[in-house]
C-alpha positions in Angstrom: 66.9 67.5 -24.0 68.7 64.8 -21.8 66.4 62.7 -19.2 68.3 64.9 -16.6 67.1 68.1 -17.3 63.7 66.4 -18.3 63.3 65.1 -14.5 64.9 68.3 -13.4 61.7 70.4 -15.4 59.3 68.2 -13.8 60.8 68.3 -10.3 60.0 72.0 -10.9 56.8 71.9 -12.1 55.9 69.4 -9.3 56.8 71.8 -6.7 55.3 74.8 -8.3 51.6 73.3 -8.8 52.1 71.7 -5.2 52.8 75.6 -3.6 50.1 76.7 -6.1 47.8 74.2 -4.8 48.6 75.0 -0.9 47.7 78.4 -1.7 44.4 77.8 -2.9 43.7 75.3 -0.4 44.8 77.8 2.5 42.3 80.7 0.6 39.6 78.6 0.7 39.9 77.2 4.1 39.4 80.5 5.8 37.3 82.3 3.3 38.7 85.7 3.6 39.4 87.5 0.0 42.5 89.4 1.8 44.1 86.1 2.2 42.8 84.5 -1.0 44.8 87.5 -2.3 48.2 86.9 -0.6 47.7 83.2 -1.2 47.6 83.3 -4.6 50.5 85.7 -4.6 52.3 83.2 -2.4 51.5 80.5 -4.9 52.6 82.5 -8.1 55.7 83.2 -6.6 56.9 79.8 -5.3 55.5 78.3 -8.8 58.1 81.2 -10.6 60.5 80.2 -7.9 60.1 76.7 -8.1 60.7 76.4 -12.2 64.2 78.3 -11.5 65.2 76.0 -8.9 65.0 72.9 -11.4 68.5 72.4 -12.0 69.3 72.6 -8.2 67.3 68.6 -7.6 70.7 67.5 -8.8 72.4 68.6 -5.4 72.6 65.5 -2.6 71.8 68.7 0.2 69.2 69.9 -1.9 67.8 66.0 -2.1 67.8 65.6 1.3 65.9 68.7 2.1 63.2 68.1 0.2 62.8 65.0 1.4 62.6 66.2 5.0 60.0 68.8 4.0 58.4 65.8 2.7 58.2 64.3 5.5 56.8 67.0 7.4 54.0 67.6 4.6 53.1 64.0 4.9 53.1 64.4 8.6 51.3 67.2 8.9 48.5 65.9 6.2 48.3 63.0 8.8 47.8 65.3 11.4 44.8 67.2 9.9 43.3 64.4 8.6 43.2 62.3 11.9 41.9 65.3 13.5 39.1 65.4 11.2 38.5 61.6 11.6 38.0 62.0 15.2 35.4 64.0 17.6 37.2 67.2 17.3 34.6 68.4 15.2 32.2 68.6 17.7 
């Protein structure tokens, strides 16, 4: 297996793990059994899809879309973090 294939699989696996973790986190936040089941389904489906998308990570347009998604995820994380650091929790 060449390094490019290995990197693509790693990227696909990482994406799948991220979706799974996101789904689990959302389900825990809302503590709703139905939402937990839907979030688990979403995470599982996204993880399976991510595994099949590994080869597309070499496409420049796909790389750019993931850069944009990464920036949006960072912005979301910072916003949520700042919200809980402030006095909004009272």
